[in-house]
C-alpha positions, 0 to 999 in steps of 0.5 A: 533571521530570514523573512517569510517570503525568503524562506518560501523562496529557498524552499522552492528553489530546493524543490526545483533543483531536485525536480530537475535532478530527477528529470535529468536522471530520466534522460540517462535511462538506456539499455543498461536500465532495460537490462537491469530489469530483465536481469532481476526478472530472471533472478533465482536469488535476491537483490542485495542493495548496498551503499554508504552514508546517505546512499545507504539510507536510500538503499534501505528504502529501495530494499523496502519497496522491493520487498513490498512489491514482489522482489526479494531484496536484502540491504547490506551496509558497505562498511559492514560488508568488508567486516563480515557481512559479505556472507549475506550474499548468495550465489544466485544474488545480484548486487546493487551498489549505490554511491554518488562519487563511486570513490569512497574507500569502502567502495573501493574495497568492496567492489573488487571482492564482489567481482572476485566472488563472481557476483554481478554488480549493478552500480548506481552511481553519480560519476560514470568515470568512477571507480564503481562504474568501471567495476560494474557490469551495468550502470544506472547513471544518477549524475547531477550538476548540483545538490540543493544544498547552497554549498553543494555539499549535503546529499540532497538532489543526488539522493532524491535521484537515487530514491526515484530511480530505485522507485522506477526499477520497482515500478517496472519490475511489478508491472512486468510481473503483473503484480496485482493489488491481491499480491500487494495485500499479501505483503501488507496484511496489517494496517488500514492499507492491507485491510482495504485489500483483503478484509471481506464483508463476511469477516465483519458481519460474523462478528455482529449479532444477526438480527431478523424478524419475519413479515408477520412479527409485531412491530413491538418485537421489531423495536426490541430486536433492533434495540437488542442488537444495537446495529440500527436495523433488522432484516425481514427474512422469509425461508432464510432469504431477505425480503425487507429491512427495517431501520431505527429511522423507519421506526421513528417515521412510523411513530410520527405517522401512526400509533403503535398498535398490536396488529401493526407488523413488520411487513407494513413498515419495512423497506422492500428494496434493501441494499445487500452486499455479498459476504465474499465482497471487499469491506471497502466496497460496502463503504463505497455503497454506504457512501453512495446511498448515504446509509449506515448499514447494509444487509449481508447475504451468502449467495441467496441466504441472509448472513448478517448485517455490517455497520459503518462503525465496523468499518471505522473500527477496522480503520478502512475509512 
């Protein structure tokens, strides 16, 4: 059993080897990489990404990244391809084949078939003299001197290099397409990430009650309105326009200072400069305002008209925080 310091030393060594591997791949970038980006940008079809073994797993991740950033892509396992899955590939598609050695039996069977069918072939390969490299129209070089594995056997540095190069391709493509956060949201509608990018304040405000009083509403009725709606605040509204806010904190401070009397009105205790957010704004912007001003709720307006209340708990419930 290794001692703790030795374990940390081994981990750092593995990470350093993989970091150096990525740096080495960055030095191999050349005109072929540029041509791959340009080819995919002009593509009418999809990017088919294939591989065998650990490279197949990396291929699946690259496909997922492409699809989520605006580049239509499909994974095809190299072994399955030569047993019927070649039908996945359409005439307008381009194929990226990933392999460390470029000489595996499946690759040697698959690549000539792709060439015979007239498909453009991009080889992401760790040996520029390999069978795959010689068959490919364009080469993405991932050659590395040493795996992080102490026996130089388990794919580690090589697969990290493939993954990083796939990310580099995806980033270049999305930048060239001017792929925006709004575009990203269209492909990620689920989960907190998507909600941060598309959920609007109005979507949340409409789920709540719309507590409101006018300037002359007795404070006793204000308290009932706040309690009834459980949002911790009520808007003071005049002709549909927000003129103030009363929070449960305002009520507590009022009770500390003076007795509740029948002639005490909403306008006597309201905050006259409430924080207001437009219904069309992103909910994540409401969160930022709440953080900046250390408040738990915001009044919502649709243009000049009062539209409701959004509470910090609404954002927590949606997983935006």
